[in-house]
N, C-alpha and C positions, 0 to 999 in steps of 0.2 A: 523561487530556484531555489527547492532542496534539495541536500546532498546527505546522503546518506555511508557513513565510516563505516566499514568493519576492516580493523585492522587486525591482524597476528602478533605475538609475538617476536621482537627484534631479538632474538639471541645475545644471553651474555649482555643486553643492553639498554633494552627497553621493552615491561610485559605490553599484551596487546590494551588493556585499559590506555597507558601514559603513552604510546602508539599513535594511539585514534585523538588522543589529547592535545597531543602536539600535531598532530597535523591542522584539526580544527583550529587551532591556535594559530597556525598559519594563515588558513583558509582567511581567518578575522582581518587577521594583520595588512592582510592585501586589502582591506576595504568593499570586497566581495560581498554582495547585498544576498544573504542566502541563510534561509530554513536550515541550518547543521543539525545532525543528529547521529552519536554515536554508538557504534555495537561492537565493544569487541569480540573477536572471535576465536580459535582453537580447535586445532585437527587431531588433536588427544595428545599433541605432544605441551610444549611449554604452557600455561597458562589457560590448562584446562579445566582444571578445578573452579578457577575466577570468571569462566563466561558462562557454565553452567550454573554458578549461583547468581550471575547477573539478575535472572527472575526468580532468584528466593532462594532459603533453604538456611540451612544451618550449616556451620562451622565449624571442626572439634581439630583438636589438636591431642598430639599423645605422642610418649615414648617410642623408639622405635633406629633403629640400630642402620647404619648407614649403609653405602656397598662396601666400606672397607669395616664394616661389624663396631662401627663406632656408633655410640647414643648419642642423637638428637633430639628432635622433638620435630615432628611433620601432620600435615595437615590434610585433610580430607573432608567432602561437604555428605549431607543429606538433604535432599528432594524431594518431591508427592508427600508430602506426609511424612516423612521420616520411613517413608516405605522400599525407596529407592538412596545406595551410598553411590557416593562419585568419587573415585579414586585416582590420581594422578600419580602414577606410578615414580616418575621423578621425582618426584618431592621426596620420595623417601629412599630410592633407589636410582638417580639420575647422574648425570655430567655436571651437570651446574655443582653438586656438593663437595666436587674433588678438583684440589688445581692439575695443570697438566702431568704437573712431575710424577702426582699421586694414580694417574687413571693403567689400571692392570687389569681386561677383563677376567683374568689367569685367577684373578682373587676376589672379583668384582661379586660380590650378590645381590638378590632380591629379597634375597627374608624378612628386609625392614616392609618390603610390597605387600607381602605377605600379612607383615604383623597388622598393618588399617586394614585388612580384608577380615584379617579374624577377629577384628575388636567390632568391624561392621556384622561381625555374622551375630558375636553376642546381644549386639542392638536391637536384633529382631527384623531384619530387612527383608523381604521379597526379592531385592534385584541391585546386581554391581555392575554397572558403568564403570570402567577401568582402562583409562588412556598410557598408553605406551608408548609416547616419542620421547623422548631424549631418555632414552637409557645407558647409563655407564654400564652395560654388564653384559653377557653373552653366554649366560649359566643357564640356557634353557627355560627358564623360569624354575629349575628344583628345588632354589633357595626358600620362593616364596611359595612352593609347595610343603618345606620343609618346617617353616612356620606354622602352616593350614596341619601339619601331624604325619605328613609325607614322611618314613622312615627310608632313606639310603644308604644301603650296609655296601660293604666292600666283601673281598673273598674270606676276610678275618670274620667277620659279624661284626665290623663296626663303622659307624657312623664315616661317609666319606668327609674330603674338607669340602668348605666352601668355594665355588666361583668356578670356573670353564676348566680348572685343572681339575676337579674333582671327579670330573664328572667321568673319566676316563679309568675310575676304581669300580663302579656299581656295578655290583653283581647280583645282585638284591633288592629290590623292593617291594616295602611292605608298606600296603594302606591303609591298613587296621586302623591306626591314627587316624582317620580322616575323619571330621566329626558327620557324623547321619544327615544332619542339613543340610551341608552341600546339595546335597541332589535334587531338592527343593528350589533349590536358588539360582535364578536365570543371571549368568556371566554374558554382558556384554561386552564387546571387547573391542573400543572405538580405537580407532587407525587406520592408516592410510596405507599401509604399507602392504602390497600383495606379496614379498617374497615370498620364499618357500624356507623354511629349519636349513635344509643343505641345500649343498651343489654351488656352481657358478653365482648365479646370483641367491643364496642363500644366507643367511644371516653372519657368519663368520666372514664369508670373503666379501661381501657388502659392505658389510655395518661394521666389521672388528676396527679395521684401521681407524675408523670417525672415536673408536674408546679407544686407542692407545697402542693397537697389536699392531706389530711390527709382520711380516712377510711368512717369518717363522712359528709367531706364535699363532697368523691367522691361520696356517697348515692343520696345528697343533687344537686350533678351537675346532675347524673341522671333524675333525675326528674324533676328538672329545664326543663332542654333540652326536655322529652318525653313530656311537657307541651307547650314549645316553640311549637314544630314539629307538634305534635296534630291541635293547634287552627293556626296553618300555613295549614292543610289539612283540616280542618274547613269552612276557610276562604277564602281560595284560589284550593283547588281542588288539592292540587299537593303531594303528596306522597313521602317524603324522607329521613323518619327515620327510613329504611333498606336497603338504594342505598347502593352497592355496591362503597367503596371507599371515604362514607360520614362524615366520625369521623374524616378524614383529619384536621389537628390545631384545634384539640376540637370544632370539626361539623361545621367548617366555608365552607366547602367542601360543604354539605347539604346545610347551609343555601343559599350560591350564587346559586346554581343547581334548590332552588324554586324562584326565584322572577330573573334569569338572563341566556341568553343561552349560557349553560356552556357545556364543554366535559369532562372529567378526564384520562388524557396522564399519559404514564409512565417517568420523568423526566428525569433522566436518559436518556433514548431514544431522547429525544428531545435533549439534551446538545449534545450530540456525533454524531447524524446526524447534528445540527447546522454547529458544531465544524469537519466536515469531516470523523471523527473519524477514518472510513473503508480504508477511502483513505492512511490515516497516517501509516493505518499498514502494508503499501505495503513495502517489504523488512527489515521489521521488523524478529529478530529470540524471543524477548522475549517481555511481558510485564509486568510492576509492576504498580499496585496499590495499595492503603491505606486507611485508614479513622481511626478516632478517636476508634472506636469500633465495630469488624465483631461477631455478635453472629445471635440468630434464626430469626432475621427482616432481616438482611442480605439478607436473601433469598427471602425476598417475593417483591423484585425489586429494592432495593439499590446498590448505583454507582456503589462500585469492582463488584457487579457480573453484570451488566447492561456490563461493561467492560469485563471481564473474558468470558460472553456468544457471540457478537461478536469477540474477540482474538480468542476464542476455532473454531467460524465458519471460520476461514480463516489457523486452524492448526493450530495455534501460543497458546506457552504457558501463563499461565500467575501467577505470584507469588505476593500477599498481604504484604505488614508489617501494622501492627496497633497498637494503640495503648494498646486497651483491646481483648484479643481471648476468648470469649465465647461460643463455636459451638463444634458440633463433627467433626473429620478432616475430615472424611468418608462423612459424610453430604455436608462440602463444598466442597472435591476434584469431588462430584458426579454433584453439579451446575458449578464446570466451572472451578473456584481456584484452580490450581495446588498444591499449598504450601501456607502457610503461617502462618506469623512469629512475635510475639511479642517483640514490639521492647523495652518494658522493662525488662530490663538486668539483677536486682537485686531487693527484695524485696522494697519498696518504699510508704510512702503515696500517696493519688491521687494527691494532689500538688501541692510534687514535680515533678511526671513526668506529671504532666502539664508545670510546670512552666520548667522545662529542658526537652521538648519536642525537641526541634528542634537537640540537642544535641544527643537524645536518637534514632531520626533519622537517624541523620547522620551517625554515628555508627554502625548502624544496617545496614543503605547500603552500610556503606564500609566491614561489616563482609559477605553480600553477595556479593559484590566486589569480592573477595576472592574466595568464593565460587565459581562462576563464571568462575575465571581464569582458575583454575585449570578444572573445564568441558571443555572448552577451549582447555588446554592443553592437555589433552585426545584424544581428538577429533581430533587433529591433528598427533599423535605420531599414531592413529590409521589410 
């Protein structure tokens, strides 16, 4: 029996590659006689760069500014013989670069992600794939665009402050500093988010609390994003306020679409195509996927669902091992995941689950291996 393991990252605990390895280890410890193949996945968030480079490429490191404008080292990749850059924006502007006490979307900026893009431009790339999951920001992507040369000025002609707070002061947008070469660069936004930048399902109200915003801050961020993109519309004639997917990474997608040549594409579909997932399904009897949590947002196109859909198209069942399971099982089953199991085997604090994720995942795979052996034995006896 061939089993293909295609798990994503378990946020704050395991990378996608680690998750796949621990699932494989648990299956082997169960004594299951199977050909086990591992293919880590990502959907635009954590692990996107690693997933793209799994099929080859070059990894680059350079100094950038983190969400609070502190110097750090961040990575991005080059694939397709250097013609395509792969940028996981969270490596420069993400939540995991900050402690819980530091989360502040009024101050957090995407400037560092823009520095990665600027470096890629100087290396002569023809396209950029940028994954937008896991950001710490709600600045409408303006910090990134400032790193590319965009000038955002207040009524006094001074540069606005960084982060979501500064958006309220935008009076004039000067794009004369944007490099003309950006007109010929195709920006592919890898995202699993369909939310617009504004409104009840927009960047501030849906994602702001995840980035540290309290209710009052959420409303301030909503007003500031609306002001920002209204000024963009008035001065550039480009309306991205309600574009599907524009709310990704705190409005980052909408900001890029307003000034650069962009298209939004499913992150998991890009990764699976890049790594020839459909070919690896050949001869498999089962696919095992997983991530930190499966909830209603999973149905919007996150990694496990993308894996399950392609597996189902070839008549293969998919089982998910997850940290948290917060969705109606029937809905998940209808979406293509035949069964999902939480790896948390007893009541425990979240921090304990994160700390022990490696062992919890291995033991869950061990138990799954025992069950699969029963099924295999029954099939042989029949």
